[in-house]
N, C-alpha and C positions, 0 to 999 in steps of 0.2 A: 754363401755365408752372408748374413745380413750385417749391417752396421749396428753398433751398440752405443748407447749413451749411459754414462755412469754418473752417480752422485757421490761426492766424497763427504765423509763425516770423520770427526776426530774422536778417538776413545783413549782413555788411560786405564790400563789394567794394573793390578798390583798382586804381589805374591811374596811369600816368605821363602819360597823354594829357589826361583831363578827368574831371569828376564824372559826366557822362553815361556815359562809357566804364566807369567804376567800377561804375555801376548795371548796365550791360549785362553786365559780367563776372560779377557776383554772380548775376544771373538765369541766364545761360548755364551757369555751373557747377552751380547748384542744379537746373536742368532735366535734368541728366544722371542724377540719382538720384531726383528727385521728379516727380510728375505733377500735373496739374490746377492749375498755377500760374495765378492768375486776375487778381491786382492787386498793386500795391505802393504803399508810402507812404514817402517819405524822412523819416527821423527825426533824422539827424545828418550833417553834412558837416565833414570835417577836411582839412587840407592840410599838407604839409611844405614849408618854404621853405629854399632854399640860395642864397646870393649874390643876395639880393633877388628871387628868382624862385620861383614855385610849381613844384616838381619832382615832387610826388606827391599824389594825391588818395585819400581814404578816404571812402566814403559808406555809412552804415548805413541799411538799409531794413527795413520790415516787409512780409512777403509773405503774401498770402492764398491758401491752397490749398483748392480746393473738395473736400469730402468726397464720395466716391462714394455713390450711392444704394444 
């Protein structure tokens, strides 16, 4: 097994469905232009409330991209 090097980027995904969906949206969008996405870490979660209900989620994540050898 070789040693790996990773670059970290920060993304914020949003969704009206759930925090999990916000994460999935951020990763799906990033994967269209980035490669070697390897891991993520949630760093912040926010939501918008209207009429006593959560109507929108925003989740900020750090994503690790493996650098090619």
